[in-house]
N, C-alpha and C positions, 0 to 999 in steps of 0.2 A: 171339973169339965177342964181346965190347965191339964190336969195329967193325961187325959183321955186325948187330948190335943196333941202333947209332947209324944205320947206313946205312938199316936197315927203317926206323926215328926220322924220319927226315929225309925220306926213299922219301913215309911217311903224310901229315907235314905239307906238301911238296910238293903231293900228291894233294888231300890237302884245301882248299888255295890255288887250286888249279886249277878244283877241283869246284863251288867257289864264284862263278867265272867271272871272279876278280880276275886272273888272268895272260892272259887271252883278247888283250888290245891286244898282250901282249910274244910269247906263241906263236902267235898266228894259228891257233890251234885252239880255238875255241868250247868251252866245257864242253855247250854244249848239242847240239854237233855237229849233224848233220841236222834233229832232231825238229823246229826252232822251232816252241816251243811258245806264242811268243807271237802266230802266227796264228790257232792253236787257241783262245786265247784270246778273240781279237778278235772271234769268229764271232758273228754275230747270229741266236739262235736258231734252230740248224743243226734243230732237230728241226720246225721248221715248215716246213722244205722237202718238197716234194712233186712227183713227176713231174706232167705234164700228162695229162688225159685228151685220148684219140683226138681226139676233137669240140673240143676245145679249142685241142692243136697244129695241126687243118686250121684254124681259126678263125685261128689268130696267122698262117698260112701265106697267108690271104687278104689281096689288098688292095683297096680301093674309095676312089673320092674322094667327098669329102660336102661339103656345104655348107650356111649358115646366114647366114640374112639376108632380104631388105635390113633393115640395122639403121639405127633415124634417127639420129644424132648420135653425135659423138664419147665420150658420157659411155656409149652403149649398148655401145658398141665396147669401150671396157676394160673392161663388166663382164663382158663376153662372154669377153674374154680370160682374165681372171683366173680365172671359172670353167672354161675348157677346160685351165690350167694347173693346177688342183686336181686336174683327171681325166687329166694327164700327155697332155696335148696340145698341138699347136703349130699355128698355122693362118697360112695366108698371106693377105692383106687384099688387095680389091677396094675402089677406092671409087669412088665418081661426086659431081658437083655437082649438088646440086637447087636449081633455079632459086625463088626468092620470088615468090611471085603479090599482085601489089598491085592494088586496082580503083577507079575512079569511080564512086562511089553518090551517091545521094542520101541526103537527111536521113531520117529515122524517117517513115515514111508512115503511123501510126498512124489518121488519120481515112482512111474508105474513100471519103468524096469528094473530100478532096484528092488520094487516091492515083488514083481516077479523071481526074481532069482533068488531073495528071502524066502519065497513061498516053495521053490523047489527045492531048497536047502534043507527047510523043516521038513519036509515029506521024506526028503531022501534018509534025513536021520530019525525018521517015524515020530516027529516029536508031534503031540496035538497041539493045535493053533485054533485061532478065530478071532475077527475082527473086532476090533477095541471102539466099544459100544459106552455112553453116557458121558464122556470125555470130549465133546467138540473141538478143542483147541489142542488136544494132543494127537487128534485123527489126520490121516490112516496111521493105522498100525495093526499091529498083531498082538493078542493076548496068547503066553505061552503057560501059564497059569493063574490060580485065585486062588486065596488064604486069608485067613480067618484073623491073622495077625501081620504086623510088619515084620517080626521076628521071622517067621514063618517064611514071606517072601524072601527076605535078604538073604538066607538059607540057601532057596532054590536057584537066587542070582549068585552068589557065589561058586554054586553046583554048576550053572549052565558055563561062568567064567572057566571054569575048570576043562573044560570040556573045547574052548574054544572059542567059544558063541560069545561073540561082540557085540554091539550096538544094541545092549538091553539095560533096561530099567524098571523100579519098581516102582507105582505108582500107587495111589490111595483113592480107590473106587467108591469108596462111601466108609464115612466114619462111623466108629462103634454108638451108638445111643440107646436109652432109654426109649421105650414103648409103652405109653398107659392107655387105658379103659376106665371110664368114669362106671360106676354102676351105681343105680337108685333101684335096692329092691322091692322097695313098699311105697310109693311113691301115690298120693291120691290121683284122682282124673282130671281136676281144676288145675293142678301144678301140671301133670304130664301135657294137658293142653298147651299151656303158658310156654313149657320149655320146646315143644314141637315147633309153636308158633312164632318163637326168638328169632331175631334176625342179628345178633350179634356175631360177629365174624369170629369168634372166640370159639363158637359153638358149632362151625362150619362143619356139615357134613350131616348135621343134626342125631337126633337121638332116635333110635330100634329097640326091639323087644329082644328081652336079652333069650339068648336060646335054652331050647331045653336044661331046667335043673334052676333059671331063675337067678338067685342069688349068686355074689361073688363067693368064691370057695371061704373057708375059714381064715387061710394063710393070708389073704388080701388085707391090704392095708390100709386102715380107716383113716382119711386126714378131712 
């Protein structure tokens, strides 16, 4: 009888130790068995999981191509990409270089009589000219040439100077910059809805359908 009591005590002690998981590495039999309670504990608000409505499931299955742009400059591109990531979307980037515009222009011609004399002179010399636009602080003035670089404008200014034409200068009408278009070639309907409804200023102008051909060309950079 004493032996039986001792055996039962030992068995209970072993079971207790095993149930605590202290013998898992020795026995190879985890006390938790196949229940894996750690996975249940790791769930994040399982009560929030809900089945999709039929309309949402259908939208999720749709695939559309959307574009945003052109965006002027690298800062606008970075802001738009950040806004897209916050909405769970990544886009391909298609970039182009936009040349700057430099003009050879007259000095300000505030006096109407002086301006009329300049106009008569240019007509007599058969020089093409037009009113300066886009730089209100420098108007009124005439533009005698447009160029894609300052070097070209400086060369024309030097040529005019040799011909005795004075009172001219080079102005930067528009600096060179990069223009970017963001392309999402295969976005699902739910994401497309979120993108179009976004009020983020970085996505101002809104998304529109890609032109015929859809996706960006193979040469487009992906970021």
